[in-house]
C-alpha positions in Angstrom: 94.5 125.0 26.0 96.7 128.2 26.0 94.0 130.9 25.7 90.6 131.6 27.1 89.7 133.0 23.6 90.5 130.0 21.3 91.0 126.3 21.8 93.2 124.4 19.3 93.5 120.6 19.5 96.1 118.5 17.8 95.8 115.7 15.2 97.7 113.4 17.6 96.7 114.1 21.2 99.3 111.7 22.7 102.3 112.9 20.7 105.3 114.4 22.5 107.1 117.5 21.3 109.5 117.0 18.4 112.8 118.5 19.5 114.0 118.9 15.9 111.1 121.1 15.0 111.4 123.0 18.3 115.0 123.7 17.6 114.2 124.9 14.0 111.6 127.3 15.5 114.0 128.8 17.9 116.7 129.1 15.3 114.4 131.0 13.0 113.6 133.4 15.9 117.2 133.8 17.2 119.1 134.1 14.0 117.0 136.9 12.7 117.4 135.5 9.2 116.3 138.1 6.6 114.2 135.5 4.9 112.0 135.2 7.9 111.9 138.9 8.7 108.1 138.9 8.1 107.8 137.3 11.6 108.7 140.8 13.0 105.2 142.0 11.9 103.6 139.5 14.3 105.0 141.4 17.3 103.6 144.5 19.0 107.1 146.0 18.7 106.8 146.2 14.9 107.0 149.8 13.6 104.4 150.4 10.9 105.0 152.7 8.0 102.0 154.7 8.9 101.4 156.8 12.1 98.5 158.1 14.2 98.2 161.2 12.0 97.4 158.9 9.0 94.8 157.1 11.0 93.2 160.4 12.2 93.3 161.9 8.7 91.3 159.0 7.2 89.0 158.0 10.0 86.3 160.4 8.9 85.4 158.3 5.8 82.2 156.3 6.3 83.2 153.4 4.1 86.4 151.8 2.7 86.8 150.3 -0.8 89.6 147.8 -1.0 91.3 147.3 -4.4 93.6 144.3 -4.2 94.1 140.6 -5.1 95.0 137.6 -3.1 96.7 138.4 0.2 96.3 142.2 -0.5 92.5 141.8 0.2 91.9 138.4 1.7 93.3 139.3 5.2 91.2 142.4 5.3 88.1 140.5 4.2 88.7 137.9 6.8 89.0 140.6 9.5 85.9 142.4 8.3 83.7 139.3 8.1 85.0 137.9 11.4 84.4 141.2 13.4 81.6 142.7 11.3 79.3 142.7 14.4 81.4 145.4 16.0 82.3 147.4 12.9 80.1 150.3 12.0 81.6 151.1 8.6 81.0 149.4 5.3 83.8 147.8 3.4 83.6 147.0 -0.3 86.0 144.6 -2.1 87.3 144.6 -5.7 89.2 141.4 -5.5 88.5 139.9 -8.9 87.7 141.0 -12.4 84.1 141.2 -13.6 82.9 142.0 -10.1 79.4 143.3 -9.2 79.4 147.0 -8.7 78.3 148.1 -5.2 76.3 151.3 -4.8 78.9 153.8 -3.4 78.4 157.5 -2.8 81.2 159.2 -4.5 83.8 160.9 -2.1 82.1 159.5 1.0 84.4 156.5 1.0 88.2 156.0 1.0 89.6 153.9 -1.8 92.6 151.8 -0.6 94.7 150.4 -3.5 97.0 147.6 -2.4 99.7 145.8 -4.4 103.1 144.9 -3.1 104.6 144.9 -6.6 102.6 147.9 -7.7 101.9 146.0 -11.0 99.1 143.6 -10.2 97.1 143.7 -13.4 93.6 143.1 -12.0 94.1 145.8 -9.3 95.3 148.2 -12.0 92.2 147.5 -14.1 89.7 147.7 -11.2 91.0 150.9 -9.8 91.1 152.4 -13.2 87.4 151.7 -13.8 85.8 151.8 -10.4 87.9 154.1 -8.1 86.2 157.5 -8.0 87.0 158.7 -4.5 89.9 159.7 -2.3 92.8 157.3 -2.8 95.4 155.8 -0.5 98.0 153.5 -1.9 99.8 150.7 -0.1 102.7 149.5 -2.3 106.4 148.8 -2.2 108.8 151.8 -2.2 110.0 151.3 -5.8 109.1 152.4 -9.3 105.9 150.7 -10.5 102.7 151.6 -12.2 100.8 152.2 -9.0 103.7 154.2 -7.5 103.7 156.4 -10.6 99.9 156.8 -10.5 100.0 157.7 -6.8 102.6 160.3 -7.4 100.7 161.7 -10.3 97.5 162.0 -8.2 99.4 163.3 -5.2 97.9 160.6 -3.1 99.3 159.3 0.2 101.5 156.3 -0.1 102.0 153.8 2.7 105.0 151.6 2.2 104.4 147.9 1.8 107.6 146.5 3.2 109.5 144.4 0.7 110.0 141.5 3.2 106.2 141.1 3.7 104.5 138.9 1.1 100.8 139.4 0.5 99.6 136.2 2.2 101.7 137.0 5.2 100.6 140.7 5.5 97.6 140.3 7.9 99.5 141.8 10.8 101.4 144.3 8.8 100.3 147.7 7.3 98.0 145.9 4.9 95.8 144.4 7.5 96.3 146.7 10.4 95.8 150.1 8.8 92.3 149.2 7.6 91.7 147.7 11.0 92.5 151.0 12.7 90.3 152.9 10.2 87.4 150.5 11.1 87.7 151.4 14.7 89.7 148.4 15.9 93.0 148.5 17.8 95.9 146.9 16.0 97.7 146.1 19.3 94.9 143.8 20.3 95.7 141.5 17.4 99.4 141.2 18.4 99.8 138.3 20.8 103.0 136.8 19.3 105.3 137.9 22.1 103.2 136.1 24.8 102.4 133.1 22.6 105.9 132.1 22.0 106.5 132.0 25.8 103.5 129.7 26.3 104.4 126.1 26.5 100.9 124.9 25.5 101.0 127.1 22.4 104.4 125.8 21.3 103.5 122.2 22.1 100.3 122.5 20.0 102.2 124.2 17.1 105.0 121.7 17.0 102.7 118.7 17.4 100.6 119.7 14.5 103.5 120.6 12.3 105.1 117.3 13.0 101.9 115.4 12.2 101.2 117.4 9.0 104.8 116.8 7.8 104.3 113.0 8.3 100.9 113.2 6.5 102.7 114.8 3.5 105.5 112.2 3.6 103.0 109.4 3.5 101.0 110.9 0.6 98.1 112.2 2.7 98.0 115.6 1.1 94.3 116.7 0.9 93.8 119.3 3.7 90.0 119.4 4.1 88.8 122.4 6.1 85.4 121.8 7.7 83.7 125.1 8.5 80.7 125.4 10.8 80.4 129.2 10.8 79.8 131.3 7.7 81.6 134.4 9.2 84.8 132.3 8.9 84.6 131.7 5.1 86.9 134.6 4.2 89.4 133.7 6.9 89.5 130.1 5.5 90.0 131.5 2.0 93.0 133.4 3.4 94.3 130.2 4.9 93.7 128.4 1.7 95.9 130.8 -0.2 98.5 130.7 2.6 98.8 126.9 2.4 98.6 126.6 -1.4 101.0 129.4 -2.4 103.5 128.8 0.4 104.0 125.1 0.0 102.8 124.2 -3.5 106.2 123.9 -5.1 108.6 121.4 -6.6 106.0 118.7 -6.8 105.1 119.2 -3.1 102.3 120.8 -1.1 98.9 120.3 0.4 95.6 120.7 -1.5 93.3 122.8 0.9 89.6 122.2 0.3 87.1 124.4 2.1 83.9 122.5 3.0 81.0 124.3 4.6 79.0 122.1 7.1 76.4 121.0 7.8 75.5 121.6 4.1 78.2 119.4 2.8 77.1 116.5 5.0 74.6 116.1 2.1 77.1 116.0 -0.7 80.8 115.7 0.1 80.7 113.8 3.4 80.1 110.5 1.6 83.4 110.9 -0.1 85.2 111.9 3.1 83.9 108.9 5.0 84.0 106.2 2.3 86.2 107.5 -0.5 90.0 107.6 -0.8 92.0 108.0 2.4 94.5 110.7 1.4 92.5 113.4 3.4 93.1 114.9 6.8 90.7 117.4 8.4 90.7 120.7 10.2 87.4 121.7 11.9 86.6 125.4 12.5 83.8 126.5 14.7 82.7 129.4 17.0 80.6 129.9 20.0 77.3 131.7 19.2 75.8 133.3 22.3 72.5 134.4 20.7 71.4 131.8 18.0 67.9 131.5 16.7 65.8 129.0 18.6 63.4 126.2 17.5 59.7 127.1 17.7 58.4 124.4 20.0 54.7 124.9 19.1 55.4 124.1 15.5 57.2 120.8 16.2 55.5 117.5 15.4 55.6 114.8 18.1 58.1 112.7 16.1 60.7 115.4 16.4 60.2 116.5 20.0 64.0 115.9 20.6 64.4 119.3 19.0 62.3 121.0 21.7 64.1 124.0 23.3 67.1 123.6 21.0 68.8 126.4 19.1 70.2 126.3 15.6 73.7 126.4 17.1 72.9 123.4 19.4 71.8 121.4 16.3 75.0 122.4 14.5 77.1 121.5 17.5 75.5 118.1 17.6 76.3 117.6 14.0 79.9 118.6 14.6 80.2 116.2 17.5 78.7 113.5 15.4 81.3 114.1 12.7 84.1 113.9 15.3 82.8 110.7 16.7 82.4 109.0 13.4 85.9 110.2 12.3 87.4 108.7 15.4 85.6 105.4 14.8 86.9 105.3 11.2 90.4 106.4 12.2 90.2 109.6 10.1 92.7 112.3 11.3 91.3 115.6 12.4 92.1 118.6 14.6 89.7 121.4 15.9 89.9 125.2 16.1 87.1 126.3 18.5 86.8 130.1 18.8 85.3 130.8 22.2 85.2 134.6 21.8 85.1 136.5 18.5 87.4 139.5 19.0 90.7 140.9 17.8 92.8 138.7 20.1 91.2 135.5 18.8 91.7 136.5 15.2 95.3 137.6 15.9 96.1 134.2 17.5 94.7 132.4 14.4 96.6 134.6 12.0 99.8 134.1 14.0 99.4 130.4 14.5 98.6 129.5 10.9 101.4 131.6 9.5 104.0 130.1 11.9 102.7 126.6 11.1 103.1 127.2 7.4 106.6 128.7 7.8 107.8 125.7 9.8 106.3 123.2 7.3 108.2 125.1 4.5 111.4 124.7 6.4 110.9 121.0 7.0 109.9 120.4 3.4 113.0 122.3 2.2 110.8 124.9 0.4 110.8 128.7 0.4 107.4 129.5 1.9 107.6 133.2 0.8 107.8 133.1 -3.0 105.4 131.9 -5.7 107.5 131.4 -8.9 104.9 129.5 -10.9 102.3 132.2 -10.6 104.8 134.8 -12.0 104.8 132.8 -15.3 101.0 133.3 -15.7 101.4 137.0 -15.1 104.2 137.3 -17.7 102.3 135.3 -20.3 99.1 137.3 -19.7 101.0 140.6 -20.3 102.6 139.1 -23.4 99.2 138.2 -24.9 97.8 141.7 -24.2 100.8 143.5 -25.6 
């Protein structure tokens, strides 16, 4: 355990550090390779393209409306859902076409339009139809549709750095400016500088990367994500994109499947336990300090074992049952247990999963930062509409 906020266990608890992977990790950090420049955003030393004046200017808005697809909105949604209990403002997301229209009071909210390329079709369509308030654009500093629109509207433009891909943008301007506007402190998310000095963190990272690489080499490519807390769904959807889009290339990659438990115990668990064996599992859970409790007086005698139990204690028992049965059957799993839901915990998760994915890309001889196949769909869609 390397933090009192989050506990990450490994697939293989007995495995020693792989020196090759450790050397690769240090090479990436020391060479300052431009391809890996996005790692700079993980650090508290990273200089944002916005300043305190920008934060002060837009903090007055009571709500935010986020226009963005994929990584341009998923990291913000993950942040909002994870920390909603301490956020006073409302946030609305236009992250797909044909979305339901929330009731928004015009000019009481700030519309944040996000697209690295400035040409994301769905974002252009949604902001055209639904954006009716003050606008702030986060886009790359180059000629594009959204850049031209922002200049026409005389809106403020925050630079989306060209070395930051959408799915890696959680700790950059894309994630941290909305965090500041929601009353959170961006520096509290940034634990990278301390984490890379922590032997337990590095050991956990290298161990899991090594094991996942061996899974892939042996054909075990279904990454099943078992979720025990609904506030983590958006975070896991962000991770799903991160893993899919970074490593799904050249006939390689993992297929990340989000499974919400205990609900899926009654549907998919049969497959996990008794179906094909090309799955490995990552369990996500949180500590709930104030869960609803069972009403003792309404219990029948046959279920007195539930007396004085809470909903969370029932779910914890179900999680432990899954882990025990997995062990008996030799199914490979690891566990992310969030002990304290705050900015630091989320920052550690963001940092860990991005580093893990980058290292896996390096081992698999893949560029973890591009998405060439997706571009073909974008071009074909534009060709059909033209």
